[in-house]
N, CA, C and O atoms as a printed pandas DataFrame, in Angstrom:
     atom_number atom_name residue_name chain_id  residue_number  x_coord  y_coord  z_coord
0              1         N          MET        A               1  275.771  113.397  -32.097
1              2        CA          MET        A               1  276.237  114.681  -32.687
2              3         C          MET        A               1  277.536  114.654  -31.680
3              4         O          MET        A               1  277.687  114.054  -30.616
4              5         N          PRO        A               2  278.472  115.576  -32.450
5              6        CA          PRO        A               2  279.878  115.613  -32.108
6              7         C          PRO        A               2  280.218  116.535  -30.778
7              8         O          PRO        A               2  279.477  117.444  -30.404
8              9         N          PRO        A               3  281.381  116.185  -30.156
9             10        CA          PRO        A               3  281.137  117.865  -28.997
10            11         C          PRO        A               3  281.667  118.475  -29.753
11            12         O          PRO        A               3  282.334  118.266  -30.766
12            13         N          VAL        A               4  281.002  120.102  -28.653
13            14        CA          VAL        A               4  281.399  121.265  -29.159
14            15         C          VAL        A               4  283.001  121.613  -28.754
15            16         O          VAL        A               4  283.256  121.022  -27.705
16            17         N          ILE        A               5  283.960  122.247  -29.159
17            18        CA          ILE        A               5  284.905  122.763  -28.868
18            19         C          ILE        A               5  284.251  123.976  -28.449
19            20         O          ILE        A               5  283.311  124.653  -28.867
20            21         N          PRO        A               6  285.079  124.028  -27.461
21            22        CA          PRO        A               6  284.777  125.639  -26.701
22            23         C          PRO        A               6  285.258  126.752  -27.218
23            24         O          PRO        A               6  284.754  127.875  -27.226
24            25         N          ARG        A               7  286.241  126.388  -27.641
25            26        CA          ARG        A               7  286.983  127.816  -28.573
26            27         C          ARG        A               7  286.204  128.363  -29.791
27            28         O          ARG        A               7  286.107  129.549  -30.108
28            29         N          SER        A               8  285.608  127.178  -30.489
29            30        CA          SER        A               8  284.710  127.446  -31.696
30            31         C          SER        A               8  283.595  128.196  -31.385
31            32         O          SER        A               8  283.217  129.157  -32.056
32            33         N          ASP        A               9  282.829  127.610  -29.962
33            34        CA          ASP        A               9  281.426  127.825  -29.512
34            35         C          ASP        A               9  281.763  129.267  -29.077
35            36         O          ASP        A               9  281.154  130.225  -29.552
36            37         N          ARG        A              10  282.664  129.390  -28.238
37            38        CA          ARG        A              10  283.021  130.836  -28.218
38            39         C          ARG        A              10  283.156  131.859  -28.961
39            40         O          ARG        A              10  282.806  132.994  -28.638
40            41         N          ILE        A              11  283.780  131.479  -30.235
41            42        CA          ILE        A              11  283.808  132.452  -31.748
42            43         C          ILE        A              11  282.732  132.634  -32.105
43            44         O          ILE        A              11  282.381  133.776  -32.401
44            45         N          VAL        A              12  281.672  131.327  -32.208
45            46        CA          VAL        A              12  280.290  131.361  -33.122
46            47         C          VAL        A              12  279.474  132.554  -31.960
47            48         O          VAL        A              12  278.975  133.602  -32.371
48            49         N          ARG        A              13  279.470  132.107  -30.370
49            50        CA          ARG        A              13  278.673  132.741  -29.670
50            51         C          ARG        A              13  279.014  134.786  -29.792
51            52         O          ARG        A              13  278.308  135.699  -29.365
52            53         N          ARG        A              14  280.112  134.835  -30.407
53            54        CA          ARG        A              14  280.840  135.873  -30.082
54            55         C          ARG        A              14  280.323  136.778  -31.677
55            56         O          ARG        A              14  279.746  137.860  -31.787
56            57         N          THR        A              15  280.686  136.062  -32.476
57            58        CA          THR        A              15  280.081  136.408  -34.005
58            59         C          THR        A              15  278.703  136.845  -34.159
59            60         O          THR        A              15  278.403  137.611  -35.075
60            61         N          ALA        A              16  277.698  136.340  -33.190
61            62        CA          ALA        A              16  276.486  136.477  -33.140
62            63         C          ALA        A              16  275.960  137.187  -32.592
63            64         O          ALA        A              16  274.925  137.680  -33.040
64            65         N          MET        A              17  276.504  137.549  -31.306
65            66        CA          MET        A              17  276.506  138.919  -30.606
66            67         C          MET        A              17  276.671  140.248  -31.330
67            68         O          MET        A              17  275.876  141.186  -31.284
68            69         N          VAL        A              18  278.252  140.173  -32.264
69            70        CA          VAL        A              18  278.368  141.566  -32.820
70            71         C          VAL        A              18  277.566  141.670  -34.002
71            72         O          VAL        A              18  277.266  142.752  -34.507
72            73         N          GLY        A              19  277.108  140.208  -34.584
73            74        CA          GLY        A              19  276.103  140.404  -35.610
74            75         C          GLY        A              19  274.712  141.046  -35.147
75            76         O          GLY        A              19  274.164  141.786  -35.964
76            77         N          ALA        A              20  274.109  140.837  -33.947
77            78        CA          ALA        A              20  273.086  141.558  -33.668
78            79         C          ALA        A              20  273.611  142.876  -33.287
79            80         O          ALA        A              20  273.299  143.630  -34.208
80            81         N          ALA        A              21  274.027  143.298  -32.702
81            82        CA          ALA        A              21  274.451  144.651  -32.376
82            83         C          ALA        A              21  274.593  145.658  -33.476
83            84         O          ALA        A              21  274.299  146.849  -33.577
84            85         N          THR        A              22  275.164  144.743  -34.293
85            86        CA          THR        A              22  275.469  145.548  -35.775
86            87         C          THR        A              22  274.055  146.114  -36.202
87            88         O          THR        A              22  273.812  147.317  -36.288
88            89         N          ALA        A              23  273.035  144.967  -36.492
89            90        CA          ALA        A              23  271.854  145.046  -37.327
90            91         C          ALA        A              23  271.153  145.552  -36.754
91            92         O          ALA        A              23  270.434  146.219  -37.498
92            93         N          ALA        A              24  270.771  145.697  -35.274
93            94        CA          ALA        A              24  269.962  146.892  -34.451
94            95         C          ALA        A              24  270.822  148.110  -34.446
95            96         O          ALA        A              24  270.249  149.084  -33.958
96            97         N          PHE        A              25  271.769  148.274  -34.765
97            98        CA          PHE        A              25  272.226  149.869  -35.016
98            99         C          PHE        A              25  271.842  149.968  -36.214
99           100         O          PHE        A              25  270.831  150.618  -36.476
100          101         N          LEU        A              26  272.519  149.386  -37.112
101          102        CA          LEU        A              26  271.965  149.879  -38.457
102          103         C          LEU        A              26  270.111  150.014  -38.531
103          104         O          LEU        A              26  269.425  150.891  -39.056
104          105         N          LEU        A              27  269.895  149.358  -38.136
105          106        CA          LEU        A              27  267.800  149.626  -38.254
106          107         C          LEU        A              27  267.672  150.820  -37.555
107          108         O          LEU        A              27  266.830  151.638  -37.925
108          109         N          LEU        A              28  268.434  151.050  -36.535
109          110        CA          LEU        A              28  267.853  152.186  -35.574
110          111         C          LEU        A              28  268.587  153.461  -36.410
111          112         O          LEU        A              28  268.125  154.596  -36.298
112          113         N          THR        A              29  269.390  153.273  -36.985
113          114        CA          THR        A              29  269.801  154.539  -37.520
114          115         C          THR        A              29  269.498  154.628  -39.041
115          116         O          THR        A              29  269.518  155.730  -39.588
116          117         N          ALA        A              30  269.238  153.576  -39.689
117          118        CA          ALA        A              30  268.718  154.062  -41.187
118          119         C          ALA        A              30  267.854  154.984  -41.173
119          120         O          ALA        A              30  267.077  155.371  -40.300
120          121         N          ASP        A              31  268.160  155.475  -42.774
121          122        CA          ASP        A              31  267.492  156.732  -43.047
122          123         C          ASP        A              31  266.211  156.287  -43.676
123          124         O          ASP        A              31  266.405  155.578  -44.664
124          125         N          TYR        A              32  264.882  156.516  -43.366
125          126        CA          TYR        A              32  263.738  155.929  -44.201
126          127         C          TYR        A              32  262.763  157.098  -44.763
127          128         O          TYR        A              32  261.544  157.127  -44.937
128          129         N          GLY        A              33  263.938  158.185  -45.005
129          130        CA          GLY        A              33  262.967  159.133  -45.509
130          131         C          GLY        A              33  262.474  160.670  -44.510
131          132         O          GLY        A              33  262.478  160.392  -43.311
132          133         N          PRO        A              34  262.235  161.556  -44.677
133          134        CA          PRO        A              34  262.284  162.663  -44.201
134          135         C          PRO        A              34  260.973  162.506  -42.945
135          136         O          PRO        A              34  260.963  163.094  -41.863
136          137         N          ASP        A              35  260.045  161.655  -43.405
137          138        CA          ASP        A              35  258.862  161.995  -42.625
138          139         C          ASP        A              35  258.518  160.559  -41.492
139          140         O          ASP        A              35  257.498  160.283  -40.859
140          141         N          TYR        A              36  260.215  159.666  -41.619
141          142        CA          TYR        A              36  259.713  158.534  -40.403
142          143         C          TYR        A              36  260.887  159.074  -39.153
143          144         O          TYR        A              36  261.865  159.821  -39.197
144          145         N          PRO        A              37  260.342  158.417  -38.250
145          146        CA          PRO        A              37  260.728  158.987  -37.038
146          147         C          PRO        A              37  261.755  158.203  -37.043
147          148         O          PRO        A              37  261.650  157.014  -37.344
148          149         N          ASN        A              38  263.037  158.844  -36.664
149          150        CA          ASN        A              38  264.489  158.033  -36.430
150          151         C          ASN        A              38  264.730  158.328  -34.524
151          152         O          ASN        A              38  264.947  159.358  -33.886
152          153         N          PRO        A              39  264.569  156.944  -34.129
153          154        CA          PRO        A              39  264.564  156.912  -32.359
154          155         C          PRO        A              39  265.982  157.281  -32.135
155          156         O          PRO        A              39  266.006  157.802  -31.020
156          157         N          ILE        A              40  266.834  157.274  -32.497
157          158        CA          ILE        A              40  268.076  158.197  -32.096
158          159         C          ILE        A              40  268.053  159.237  -32.540
159          160         O          ILE        A              40  268.639  159.984  -31.757
160          161         N          ARG        A              41  267.656  159.829  -33.494
161          162        CA          ARG        A              41  267.594  161.300  -33.538
162          163         C          ARG        A              41  266.889  161.781  -32.848
163          164         O          ARG        A              41  267.467  162.680  -32.238
164          165         N          LYS        A              42  265.502  161.647  -32.474
165          166        CA          LYS        A              42  264.910  162.027  -31.260
166          167         C          LYS        A              42  265.609  161.736  -29.985
167          168         O          LYS        A              42  264.980  162.357  -29.129
168          169         N          ALA        A              43  266.521  161.151  -29.469
169          170        CA          ALA        A              43  266.932  160.693  -28.265
170          171         C          ALA        A              43  268.071  161.664  -28.196
171          172         O          ALA        A              43  268.192  162.172  -27.081
172          173         N          MET        A              44  268.781  161.984  -28.934
173          174        CA          MET        A              44  269.965  163.299  -29.058
174          175         C          MET        A              44  269.877  164.303  -28.967
175          176         O          MET        A              44  270.615  165.045  -28.319
176          177         N          GLU        A              45  268.324  164.780  -30.019
177          178        CA          GLU        A              45  267.726  165.727  -29.685
178          179         C          GLU        A              45  267.101  166.294  -28.429
179          180         O          GLU        A              45  266.856  167.496  -28.315
180          181         N          PHE        A              46  266.853  165.412  -27.505
181          182        CA          PHE        A              46  265.937  165.112  -26.201
182          183         C          PHE        A              46  267.214  165.546  -25.664
183          184         O          PHE        A              46  267.232  166.777  -25.648
184          185         N          PHE        A              47  268.133  165.116  -25.282
185          186        CA          PHE        A              47  269.621  164.857  -24.569
186          187         C          PHE        A              47  270.158  166.425  -24.855
187          188         O          PHE        A              47  270.199  167.148  -23.860
188          189         N          SER        A              48  270.515  166.922  -25.958
189          190        CA          SER        A              48  270.733  167.564  -26.535
190          191         C          SER        A              48  270.221  169.001  -25.777
191          192         O          SER        A              48  271.172  169.783  -25.801
192          193         N          LYS        A              49  269.266  169.493  -25.240
193          194        CA          LYS        A              49  268.240  170.439  -24.859
194          195         C          LYS        A              49  269.070  170.728  -23.598
195          196         O          LYS        A              49  269.498  169.825  -22.880
196          197         N          PRO        A              50  269.354  172.552  -23.277
197          198        CA          PRO        A              50  269.826  172.449  -21.981
198          199         C          PRO        A              50  268.691  172.466  -21.074
199          200         O          PRO        A              50  267.600  172.865  -21.483
200          201         N          ASP        A              51  268.891  171.970  -19.587
201          202        CA          ASP        A              51  268.487  171.994  -18.597
202          203         C          ASP        A              51  267.981  173.054  -18.197
203          204         O          ASP        A              51  268.791  173.981  -18.168
204          205         N          THR        A              52  266.440  173.429  -17.708
205          206        CA          THR        A              52  266.223  174.331  -16.854
206          207         C          THR        A              52  266.925  174.603  -15.755
207          208         O          THR        A              52  267.095  173.759  -14.875
208          209         N          SER        A              53  267.455  175.943  -15.691
209          210        CA          SER        A              53  267.826  176.328  -13.925
210          211         C          SER        A              53  266.748  175.934  -12.811
211          212         O          SER        A              53  265.552  175.731  -13.017
212          213         N          VAL        A              54  267.503  175.863  -11.440
213          214        CA          VAL        A              54  266.595  175.661  -10.422
214          215         C          VAL        A              54  265.662  176.811  -10.116
215          216         O          VAL        A              54  264.547  176.652   -9.618
216          217         N          GLY        A              55  266.233  178.084  -10.474
217          218        CA          GLY        A              55  265.252  179.160   -9.894
218          219         C          GLY        A              55  264.232  179.178  -10.759
219          220         O          GLY        A              55  263.063  179.381  -10.430
220          221         N          GLN        A              56  264.791  178.879  -12.366
221          222        CA          GLN        A              56  263.390  178.885  -12.950
222          223         C          GLN        A              56  262.371  177.552  -12.819
223          224         O          GLN        A              56  261.220  177.758  -13.205
224          225         N          ALA        A              57  262.604  176.536  -12.436
225          226        CA          ALA        A              57  261.799  175.336  -12.234
226          227         C          ALA        A              57  261.000  176.023  -10.819
227          228         O          ALA        A              57  259.769  176.029  -10.782
228          229         N          GLN        A              58  261.638  176.465   -9.931
229          230        CA          GLN        A              58  260.963  177.251   -8.944
230          231         C          GLN        A              58  259.552  178.144   -8.951
231          232         O          GLN        A              58  258.501  178.101   -8.312
232          233         N          GLN        A              59  260.127  179.021  -10.076
233          234        CA          GLN        A              59  259.035  180.020  -10.067
234          235         C          GLN        A              59  257.692  179.583  -10.886
235          236         O          GLN        A              59  256.512  179.794  -10.604
236          237         N          THR        A              60  258.276  178.901  -11.999
237          238        CA          THR        A              60  256.876  178.025  -12.774
238          239         C          THR        A              60  256.002  177.245  -11.775
239          240         O          THR        A              60  254.806  177.502  -11.631
240          241         N          ASN        A              61  256.594  176.356  -11.144
241          242        CA          ASN        A              61  255.909  175.354  -10.585
242          243         C          ASN        A              61  255.357  175.820   -9.138
243          244         O          ASN        A              61  256.104  176.480   -8.417
244          245         N          PRO        A              62  253.866  175.431   -8.647
245          246        CA          PRO        A              62  253.474  176.125   -7.564
246          247         C          PRO        A              62  254.261  175.149   -6.079
247          248         O          PRO        A              62  255.102  174.265   -5.917
248          249         N          LYS        A              63  253.468  175.886   -5.365
249          250        CA          LYS        A              63  254.559  175.416   -4.114
250          251         C          LYS        A              63  253.088  174.257   -3.464
251          252         O          LYS        A              63  251.864  174.283   -3.596
252          253         N          PRO        A              64  254.092  173.329   -2.742
253          254        CA          PRO        A              64  253.117  172.321   -2.458
254          255         C          PRO        A              64  251.912  172.261   -1.643
255          256         O          PRO        A              64  250.924  171.531   -1.720
256          257         N          ASP        A              65  252.372  173.644   -0.466
257          258        CA          ASP        A              65  250.777  173.458    0.070
258          259         C          ASP        A              65  249.629  174.519   -0.225
259          260         O          ASP        A              65  248.626  174.825    0.419
260          261         N          GLY        A              66  250.226  175.038   -1.625
261          262        CA          GLY        A              66  248.665  175.443   -2.112
262          263         C          GLY        A              66  249.045  177.170   -1.958
263          264         O          GLY        A              66  248.181  177.858   -2.503
264          265         N          SER        A              67  249.940  177.807   -1.450
265          266        CA          SER        A              67  250.061  179.067   -1.043
266          267         C          SER        A              67  250.864  179.600   -2.383
267          268         O          SER        A              67  251.208  180.779   -2.468
């Protein structure tokens, strides 16, 4: 087996990483139809919801001591 040239090895590894990241992105964001759950879309919807205020959370949650 011939010796590996470090610069070529680095280029091959970098290209493989970019290819894997691109493939993962394309697979996650592909539109498989309206009924197929898209994980990126669900995550975006989840994180774009407004948070409840502290006052509302205290009103709806029971007190820890049970009173």
